[in-house]
N, C-alpha and C positions, 0 to 999 in steps of 0.2 A: 570214432577213430581217433586215437591219440597221435599227436605230432609234436615236434619241437622245432624251435628256431633259434639260431645262434646269432648274436650280435658281437662283432669283434670289439674288444676294448678300445682299440685305437680310433674307432668311429665315434667315440664320445669324448674326444680329447678336449673340446671347448668347455666342458662342464666342470666347473671348479669343485663341485661337491659330488659329482657322479663321474669320477675319472675313468671308470671302466664299468661295463655291464655285460653280462652274458644271459641269454635266454636259453635255457636248456633243462633237461631233467635233473633231478636232485643229485647229481654227482658232484662231489667236492672237487674244487679246482683251485690251485694256488695262483694268485695273480702274478703276472710277469714281473720279473725282477727289475725291468727298466720302466716300470710304471711312472716313476717320477719324471721321466723325460717327456711324457705326453701331458702331464698335468699343467694347466695354464698358470697356476699359482707359482710364481718364482720362489715363494717361500715354502712350498710344500713338496719337497723332493720325494717323500715316501708316503705311501697310503696303506691303510688297513682296509678291510672290507667288512661291511655290515650287510646282512641279507634281508631283503624284503620279500616275503612269499605270499602268493595269493592264488587261488584256484578260480577258474571261471568256466562256465558252460554257455555256449552261444550257438543256437541253431543246430546245424549238423556237425559243427566242430566241437571237439572236446580238448581242452588244454589242461593237463594235469601237471602237478609238481612244477609250476612255473616259478622261477627264481630270478630276481634282479639283484645284482651285487652293486652296491654304490660305495664310492671311495669316501672314506672318512679321514679327516685331517689328523695326522699323527701328532701326538704331543711332543715327539722327539725334537730336540733343538737342531736347527740347521746350521750349516757352515756360515751362512750370512749373519746368523744371530750372534756369532762370536765376534763379528766386527764391531768396533766401537760405535755405539748408537749416536745418530744425529738427533739432537734435542728438538722436540716439536714446540715451536713458539706458539703461545696462546695469547688471547686478549684482543684489544681493540684494533690491532693491526690487521685482523681478519674481517673481511666482509663476505657474507654468505648470500648467494643468489640462487633462486630456484626458477627454472623455466619449464612451464607446462607443455603439454603436447601441442597445443595450438601455436605456441611460440616457436616451435621447431617443426611446424607442419610441412614445410617444403624447403627447397634449397635457398630461396630468397630469404625466408624467415630465419633459417640457420645463419646465413650471412649477417643478418641484422642482429641476431643474438651475439654473434662473435664480435661485432663492432661495439656492442654495449659492454661486453667483457673487457675488450681492449681499452676502451675509453674510461672505464671505471678507475677512479683515482686511489682506490684502496691499496695499501702496501702489499697485502696478500689477499687472494680471492679463492674461495671455494665455490664451485658452481655445481648445483644439483640439477640434473636434467631428466625429463620424462621421455618416454618413447615418442616417436613422431605421431602426429595426430592420426587417430583411428588404428594405429598399429596394435595397441593392446587388445582392442576388440578383434582384430584379425587373428591374433595369436590365440585368444580364447576360442575363436571359431575353429581354428585348426584342431584344438583339443576335442571340441565337441564333435567335429566330423570324424576324427579318428576313433573316439569312443563309440560313435554310432556305426562304425565300420563303413563309412562313406568314403569311397576311393577318391573323391574330389579334394580330399585334404592335400593331395600331392600338387594339384594345380593351384590350390589356394596358397600353398607354401611357395610355389614358383612366383606368385604375385607379390608375396612379401619380399622375396629376393629381388625381383625386378624393381620394386619401389625404392629399395635402399641402393641398389646398383645405379639406377638412373640419377638418384640424388647425389651419390658419391662422384659420379662422372661429371656432373654439373659443377661440383664444388672443388674437387681435388685434381691434382695431376702429379706426375712423377712418382717418387717413392711413396709419398703419402697415399696416393690412389692405389698403387700396387699393394701396399701393406694392408689397406682396409679391405680391398676386394679379396685378397687371399684369406684374411680372417673371416670375411663374410661367407665365402664359399665353404670354408671348413665348418663354420657354424651350421650352415644349411644342411650339410651332409649329416652332421650329428643329430640335427633336429629330425631329419627324415628317419634316421634309425630309431630315435626315441618315439616318434609318432607311429612308426611301424609296430613297435612294442605295445603301445597303447591300443593300436588297431587290433592286434592279435588278442590282447587281454580283454578288450571291450571296456576298459576302465582305466582312469588315470588317478593315481594317488595325489594328495595335495602337494607333495614335494615334486612329483613329476610335472604337475601343472605349473608350479612356481618356476621350475627350471625352464620350461618352454616359454612361458609368458615373459620371463625376465630378459629375454634376448632383445626385446625392443629397446629397453634402457641401455643395454650393453652397446648396441649399435649406435644409438644417438649420441651417447657419451664419447665413444671412440671417434665418431664422425666430427663432432663439435671440437674435440681436442685437436684433430688434424687441421681444421679450418683456423683455429686460434693460432696454432703454430705457424701456419702459412701467413698469418698477419704479423709475424715477427715476435710473438710472445711465447717464450718457452713454457710448456705446461705438461703435466702428467694427467693421465686419466685413471680413475679409481673404480674398480669393481667393488661396490660396497658390501658384497657378500663376504669379502675378506675382512671387513671391519665391523659392520653392524651386527650385533648378536641380540636376538630377541627371544622371548619366551611366550608361548601361547597363554592367553589370559581368559579364554572363554568368550562366548558371544562373537566369535569370528574376529577377535582382536588380538593384538600382541603387545607385550611390554618390553621396552628396551632394557638390556642389561648394560648399564652405563659403565660399570667397572671393567667388565670384560671388553666392551667396545673401546673404551679408552686405552686399554693396554694394547689392543690390536691396532688401533689407530697410530699409536706411537711407534709400533714396530713397522707398520706400513710406511710411515713418513721417514723413518730412519733409512729405509731402502729407496724411497722415492721422494727425496726432498725437492720441493718446488714452491714458488710463490703463487702459482696458479694451478689449481687442481679442478678437473672436470670429473664429477662423481655421478654414478648412477642413482636415480631415485627409485623408490618403490620396493626395491629388492633388498633382502638381507639373508641371514642364516640363523638357524636355531643353535642352541648350545651344543647340539650334537653335529653341527656343521652340515645340516640338511638345508637345501634351498627353501626359502619361504618368501613371503611378501609382507609389506606393512599394511595390506588391506586397503580399505577405502581412503582416498586422498593420501595415499602412501608417499608420494613424492614430496608433498608439503611437510609431512611428518619427518621424512628423511632430512629435509633442509633444517627443520627445527632441532632435530637430534644433533646434526652436525654443528649447528650454531652453538648448542650447549657444550659439545665436546671440545670445540675450538674456543669457547667463551668469546664468541665473535662480538664485534661492535654492533652489528645489525644483520637481520635476515630480511632480504627483499624477495617477495613472492611476485614474480612477473606473470601477468595474465592478460586477458583481452578486454578488461574493463578498467575504467579510470580509478577505481577504488571501491570502497564499501558504500553502498547507497543507504539513504535513510528509509527507503522502502523499495520494493521490487519495481524498477523503472518500467517494466512491462505492464504494470498495473497502475502505477502513479507516475504520470508524465513529469510532475513537478518534483520528483524525488531528487535529493541533492547528495553530492559526495560528502561524506563525513571526513573531516581532516584528521580527527583523532578518536580512537576508541580505547577504553581500558581493556585489560585482559578479560575482566569479568563480563563487560558488555559484549565483547566479541564472542565469548562463550555462549552467552544467552542468545544472541542473534543467530549464531550458526546452528544452535540446537533447534530453533524454531524455523529453520529452512532458509535463512538468508544465505546468499552466496558469499560467505566470508571465508572461514576456514573450519575444518573439523575441530571440535573442542580439544581433542588430544594433541593437535599440532601446537597449541599454545603452552602445554605443560612443560616441555623441555626448556624453553627459553624463559619462562616466567621466573624460575628459581634464580636465574642470573640477571634478571631485569634487562634482557636483551629485547629491544623493540623489533616488531615485525612490520614491514612496510609493504602494502599492496600497491603495485604499480602496473601501468598499461604499457606493454611492449610496443603497441602500435600508436601510442600517444605519449612520447617521452616527456613532453612539456607539462603533462598533468602531474600535480604534486602527489597524488595518491592518498592513501589512508594509512596512518601510523597506529599500530596497536602496541600499547605500552602501559606501564603502571600509572595509575591516575594520580594527579596532584591537584586536588580540588581547591587549594588555597592560593596557588600562585598562577598569575596570568601575565603574559607578555604585555609590554607597553601597548596600550590601545586595544588589547584583546578583550572581547566580551566574555563574561562567564558562560560556560557551556550550557546548552539546553538541558532542561530537566529530563526530557525524553530524547534519547539519541536517535532512535529509529524504531521501525515497526516491521515485524515479520509475520508471515502466515503459513499455516499448514493446511492444505486442502484435503478433501476425501477422508474425513474423520467421522467416526460414529461415537455417540455417547452411550454408555451403559449405566443404568441407574438401578442399584439394588437397595430396596427399602423395606422397612418393616419394624413394628414396635418391639418385636422380639430381639432386635439387634442392640437395643439401648442397654448400655452397661455390661454387655456380654464380651469378655475378653476373647480375642482370637478371631472375631468375625472378619475383620479386614484382612488378617493374615490368610484366612481360608479362601477369601475371594481372590487375592492376588497370587496365592500359590496355584489355584486352579488356572488362572490366566497364564501363569508361567509354564504350566504343564503343556499348554498348546502352543507355546513359543510366541505368544503375542506380545507386542511392545506397548506398554502403557505410557502414553504421551503426557497425560495430565491427570491429576487426582483432585477432587473437591469433596469435602465432607462437612456437613453441618455439625455444630457443636452439640446438638441434641443426640447425635449418633443414630438418628432415625434412618439416615440414608447415606450411601456411599456412591459417588458419581465419578466415573473416570472415562477418559477418551482413549480409543485405540484406532489404528488405521482401519478404514472401512473394509478392506480386503480380508481382515482378520475377524470381523465381527461375527460371522456365522459360527466359527469354531468357538469363540469366546462365549457366545450366548448358549451354545449347546453344552459346553462343559459346566457352565454355571447352573443351568437348569438341572443337569445330572447331579452335580455335587450337592446342590441344595434342594433336592427333590423332597426329602422328608420335611425340611423346614418350611418349604412352600405348602406342603400338604397339610401341616398342622397350623399354618398361619403365622409362624414366627417371622417369616419373610413374606410380605404381602405380594410383592411383584419384582420381577427382573425385567426391566423395560429397555428397549433399544431405540435411540433417536438417530436415524441415518442422515446423510447429506449435510454434514456440519463442516465448519472450518474453525481453526484456532487462530486467534489474533493475539499477538504479544507485543506489548509496549516495553521497550528496554532502555534503561538509563541508570547509571550509577548514582546520579544526583537525585533520583526519585526517593532514595532512602531518607526517611525522616523529614521529607518535605511535605507539609500538609497541602491537600487539595489536588494532588496529581490524579488520584483515583477518581475523585469527583469530576475533574475536568474530562477525563477519559470517558466516563460513563455518561456525562452530560452531552458530549459530542456525539456519542452513539444514539442517545435518546433523541436528540434534535434531528438526527438523520432518520428517525423512525426505525431504528434497528433494535431488535430484542436480544438481550443477552440470556443465554441458556445455562451457562455455568461460569464460575469465576474461580481463579486460583492466584494466590500471591504468596511467595515465600517470605520468611521473616527477614531475609537479606534485602528485600524490596528492590532487587535489581530488575525485576520484571513483573508486570501485571498481565495475566493471561485470561482471555475470555473466549467462550465458545459461542458461535453465532451460526445462523443458517449459511450454508455454502453460497446460496444465491446472493447473499448480502455482503460477501467477503470484500469485493472490490469497492463497493460503496462505503463500507465501514472503514476500509483502509484510507480512502480519500478523506472521509470525515475526520478521523483522528489525526491524520497527517496535517491537514490544514489547521485544525484546532490548536495544535502545539506550535504554530507559526513556522512550520517547516515548509509550507507552501501556501498558495493563495486560498482564500475561502471561495470556493466555486459554487455558483448557483445556476441551475438550469431554469430559464425563464420562458414562460409561454404567454404571449400577448393575445387577449381575446378582445376583439373590437378595434381594428386599426383605423378608426375614424379620426376626428379632429384631435381628441386628446391622446388616443393610442398612437397615432402617427407622429404627433409631436414628441411623445415619450420615446419612440424609437429613434427619432432624430437626435434627441438628447443623449440616448445611449451611444449612438454612433460617435458623437463628439467627445464623450467622456470615458468610454470603456478603457482606452489605453492608459489614461491618467489614473484611473482606479486600480488597474493592474500594477502599474509602476510605483505609485506613491502610497496606495492604501491596501495593497494585497487582496483586492477584491476582483474576482473573475466572473463577470456576468456573461452568460452565454444564452443567447436567444435561440432556442431549439424549435420554436414553433410560433406562427402567427396565423390566427384564424379570423376570417371575416364572415359576412353573411352567406356568401356563396362558395368561396374558395378558401383553401388553407395552404400554408407553406411549412414544410417540415425539414429539419436538418439533423444529422447525427452528431455534428460537432458545433457549428455556430453559423447562423444565417448572415450572409453578407449584407450589412445594414446600409451600405451605399447604394444598393439596387433592390431593396426589398419590395418596393411598390410594383416594379415590373415583374419580379419573380412571383409575387402573389397573384397577379392577374393570370399567370400561366400555371398556377398551382393546381392541386387536385381538389376534388369536390369536398366541401366542408363536412366534417364528421366530428362532432364534439368529443365523443368517447374515444375515438382513435387518436385525436389530438392530445387529449389528457394522458392517455396511456403512453404515447410516444415521448412526451416531455418528461413524465414522471418516472419512467422505467429505464432511463439511461443509467446504467450501473457505474459509469465512470464519474458521474457528478452526484455527490451525496445529498445535495439539497435541491428542492424543486419549489418554485413559486409560480402560481398562476395569477396574472394581472388582468382583472376584468375592467376594461375601459368602456363598457357599454352602460346603458341605463335600463337593461333588460331584466325583468323579474324572473324569466325562465333561467337565465344564466345564474342569477343570485340564488335560485333554489337548489343549486348544486354545491354550494359552499360547504354545507355540513358533510356531504359525502367526501368531498376533496380533503377537508381537514381530517376526517376520520381515516383517510388513506395516507396521512402523513404529508400532505401537500399544503404548503403555506399559501395563503390567499391575501392579496392586496388589491384594493379597489377604491375608486371614487363613486361607485354605484351605490345609491342610497336605498335601493329597494329591499335589501336584506335587513338592514338595521331599522328600517321604518315600516317593515311589513308586518304580517301577523305576529302578535306578541309571543305566542307559544313557540313559534319557529325561531324567533330571535333569542329567547331564553335558552332553548335547546342548543343553539349555535354557541352562545357565550359559555354555557356550562361545559361543552366539549372543549372549547378553547382553554378554559381554566384547568382542565384535567389532563391536558396533554402538553407536549413540547412543540406542538404545531402552532404557528403564529397566524393571526388574522388582524391585519392593519387596515384602517379606513380613515386616516386623517383627512384626506381630501374630500370626504363626503359632506363636510360642513363648511369649511372655510377655504376650499381650494388649497392654496399653498400656505395658508395661515395656520399656526399651531394652536388650534382651538381645542381639539380632542386631547392633545398631550398636556395642554395647560390645565384643563379641567381635571384630568387624571392626576396630575401633579398635586393639585389642591386637595383632592380627595384622599390620595395616598399618604399625604403628610398630615392628615387629621383635621383639615379645615372643613367647615360645614357650609355648604352652598345654600344661600337664601334665595337668590334670584339670578337668572341669566337673561339679559336683554340685548338684542342686537339687530343690526341691519345685515341680514345674511345673504341677500341677493345683490350681486354686482350689477345686474340689469336694472333692478328697481332703484338701486342707489344712484345709478347714472341718470335715470329718468327724473327722479325727484330733486337731485342737485341741479339739474338743468331746467326744471319746470319753474321758471322765475319770470318776472317782468310781464310782458305782454304775450309771451309764448303760449300757444295752445297745447293741451295735453297730447292730442293726436300727433301734432308736429314733432314733439319730443320723442314719442314712441317710434315714429317713422325714422327719425334720426338714429335712434338706438338700434333699430333693425338694420338700417343701411350700414351701420358701423360694425355689425356682427355681434353686438352685445346680447341680442335676444335669441331665443330659439327660432327656427324657421317660422313657427306659428307663435307670435308674441303672446297669445292667450295662455300658453304654457307657463310663461313668467307672470303675467298679470293675474292669473287665477290664484296665486299664492300657495299652490300645492307644494311646489319645490321648497319654499320657506317652511311650510308646515312639516315636511319630512325632516328637515334639519332640526326643527324644534323637538320633534319626537325623538330623534337620535340623541340629542343632548339631555332630554328629560330621562330617557332610559339609562344613560350614563350616570345620572344622578340617583338612580334607583326608582324612579317613578314608572309605574306600569301603565303607560298610556298607549292607546291605539290611535292611529291617524284619524279615525272616525270620531274619536272623543274630542278632537281639537277644533275649536271655533276658528274658522279661517275666513277673513274678509276678502272676497274676490273683487278685483278692480275691473273685471270684465262686465260691462253692462249686461243685465239679465237678457235683454232682447238680442244681444249679439253672441250669446254663448252657444247658440245653435247654428251659427253661420256655417255655410257649406265649406268655406275655405279661408285660409289666412288672408288671401287677397280681398275677398268679400268683407272680412272683418275690418281690414285697414281702410277700405273705401267708406264704410259706414261709421267708423269710429268718430270722425269729426262732428257728427250730429249729436254726440253725447259730451262734447267738451265743456258745455256750460256748467254741468254739475261739478266737475273737477276744478274749474276756474273759480267757482263760488267758494269751494273749500280752501283754495289757496289764498284768496283775498281775505277771507275771515282770519286765517292764520297770520297773514302778514300784518293785518290791522292790530292783532294782539301781540306783535313782535315775536312771532313764532314761525316755524317752518314745518312742512309736512314730511314725514318719514314713514316708510313701510317697515314694520318691525315684527320680530318674533320674540315671544316672551315665555320663559320657563319659570313659573312661580312655584318654587320648590316648597316653600312654607305652606302654601295652600294646595299643593299637590295638583296643579293644573298648568295648562299652557294655552297660548293663544297666538294668532297671527292677525295683525290689524294695522290700519293707517292711523298714526298718532301725530300729535303736534308737540314740538319741543322748542324751548326758548333758544334764541339765537346764540347764547353763550354755552349751550349744552354741547358736549362732545359730539353727539350725533348730528348737530347742525353744522359742524365744522368740516364735514366730509366734502370731498371733491371727486369728480370722475366716477369710477365704478368701484371705489373702495368699499370694503366691509368694515364694520366695527362691532365689537362684542364687549359688553361690560359684565364682569362677574362681581356680584355683591355677595360677600361671605362674612362670616364672623370676624375674620382677620381684616377683610377689606370692606367694612361696613360703612365707614364715614366717606371713603372715596373708593369707588369700584376699581377693580383691576381691569384695565382696558387693553384689548388686542385690536390693532388696526392695520389695514394694509389691503393690497389688491385682492379681491375676492372673486374675480371672474377672469376668463380668458384661458385659452388652451395651454399657453406657456406656463402660467403659475399653477394650474391644476396638474399638468404633467409633472411639474417640478415637485408638487406635494406628493404625488405618487412615487416619484423617483426617490424622494427623501425617505419614504416608508421602506423602499427596497434596500436602501443603504442601512437603515435601522435594523432591518432583518439580518443583513450581513453582519452587523455588529453583534447581534444576539447569537449568531451562529459561530462566532469566534474571530471575526476580523478585528484587527486592532482598532481601538477607538481613539 
């Protein structure tokens, strides 16, 4: 059944570009002669009509010959144009402000914006304003409901009316309120008529949609201008559809027509001269005077265009954040506000997803060197971020040169497509064919990477588009795949793109290396790389699951934040507990002064373990551990290492357990750093040791064990320094046991050997069972460790070790039995001491690595009283390195070699060395 509906022209009076509309069969009708009286453009007294026609069929209804007449601005000159024009002043006297929807989200926020405008010291101000928060979405929802023939569009429109009415009542009074409400009611009536037409047609053209949606900006601009006037500042409000002319440019974008817009702006200003102008954002007109919008981020674009048209001093974009961050603060807590960005840097960061500006927003102001400042309307004291032309050579007094990398941005939910084959090499047009196919399905190529061999082309697209891309490529290259010219078209899903952006990266050696090194040290694999010759950004593709971890790793590496390390402590006994207490006392200092953030995420003992998602409270860890969950080593390791917000993980083994040591290879292979004073791994089976060291050399994962030999003394590092600088080790000889050092430095005069051993045990220098010290096995392990560092392939069983435990007491049931029976064997040790003293010598228990003869030993030896080993006191250790450089006089390292404090300190030093390797400033 055919039907028609008529809409009176007067019911569309608020539409500047659709001054009249009729819905009727195709009968010609002349527009009313008084049309100029209902057109809201004061400068548009006459209108001609253009006709938009479309047919639709929906359900049981049939609408035929449906026509909509829209008013088109007549080129005829108006009476007002004959009046002498008021010249538009341009230049630095103008400051442009843009306030987003969040800034004008309710009446209180609109008052706040008005106060900012009133207090601004600029001589002239142009303010671009968005629709109130959520209103644009509400307007699009109206269109969607009307197109779907959903009658609820009427109640939804009433909600829009109520929102603005209540806001106006709260903000305005008197004539200003009456004027706004009258205009609002008229607009709502016109919108109902327009939405009714869309409802009948079941379709909205782009211009109809733009007409409907644009009302949000019209109302917020009108409302804000009323509030500013009520604050005593005379101002006018501008419907930018009268001024901004744009042309479609494809890909749902538009290009401003600056010449036409400039001409219209000057005409508008000659009729509406004011030092304060409130303008609508987002909306504009086409060259044919049809309503349109500036698309995504249109209000920012409006402000930039206006800044260029006025040649303003500055464009300030007011938002709800303090400025542009060096990384997404939701992913990197340590992200900092960037004080300044170049236009190019802002471009790059916004392209890769940073919440900066749309790249096109920068174009209008860039040609006039107009800076853009991003500021927080809710934190006026924050300085914000300035986007301007870069000046790399000049810095203000005391200002440091800018960082090489300004910031990092990521794009998630990306898939990689790889097209490869030997038949592609040297064949012109292959890449063109690939990307034409991708274009045909409307997919967006985010990044491209191609090897110089031309064997493969790799590119990234949004994951939601990958199915269509893969299908079109398989279809387009079906023949090439069949004959083998192209070997495969593969898809790698679940990827993320990470981009490092910085103008000073250009021609600066080492930036790429630093970036890749930071990712490698965090055990993150790079799947694709791209860098333009401008060098403003380096882009890598990584696994999506590694994105946050990667962002933390590179952010901290370029000194933009602290080097964060997740720490897991295994064995909170004497050494482990002391280390945790040292952490407690020092972590704040490390954060403040050294940019090192150590976070203990787990502590595991023999029976229980304590886990935390952020950081364990080290002031009460002992009590918390007692109430912790049942110990589970695999769960513990997984928890500490798979925290995606901390890029680096270290497990600290403070036990003497061979079972724990057997896991080192697995942990290192998983990218977990290992630090330990546990000697079992490095003195254990030779094949396992060699396998462990080979893995360490081949990866960026670190394995530090300084405390295995000299507690807190730099024995391993000294030996490595000698070897790495080309010195040749001849012999290493030393007193490696603090316990035995104490016993023999105090075994003098008339004292019995058992008496001194008891004294050492009571003082805590020995193990609970002194036989563990007196057997020499511990010293033997240290000798094996040093021998292997020198390249000797020794097993502990190859080493002759002289035990100080009498043979008959080696099988004693307990340490107490041993101590009770030990005095009966004092005579032998006393005899050896007397013989040494008679010869002017002392007894010392030493370990020897004889590199020249490829052997080692542990034994009790005698030394002259002027020998360095005879000069020891207390529990000190002493090690002598005899090398080709130090052949006449050995290199001596001496100091405390026993005790929980110094051993924990040695472990702590290894952790700080790891932090330095991972990027902390040294």
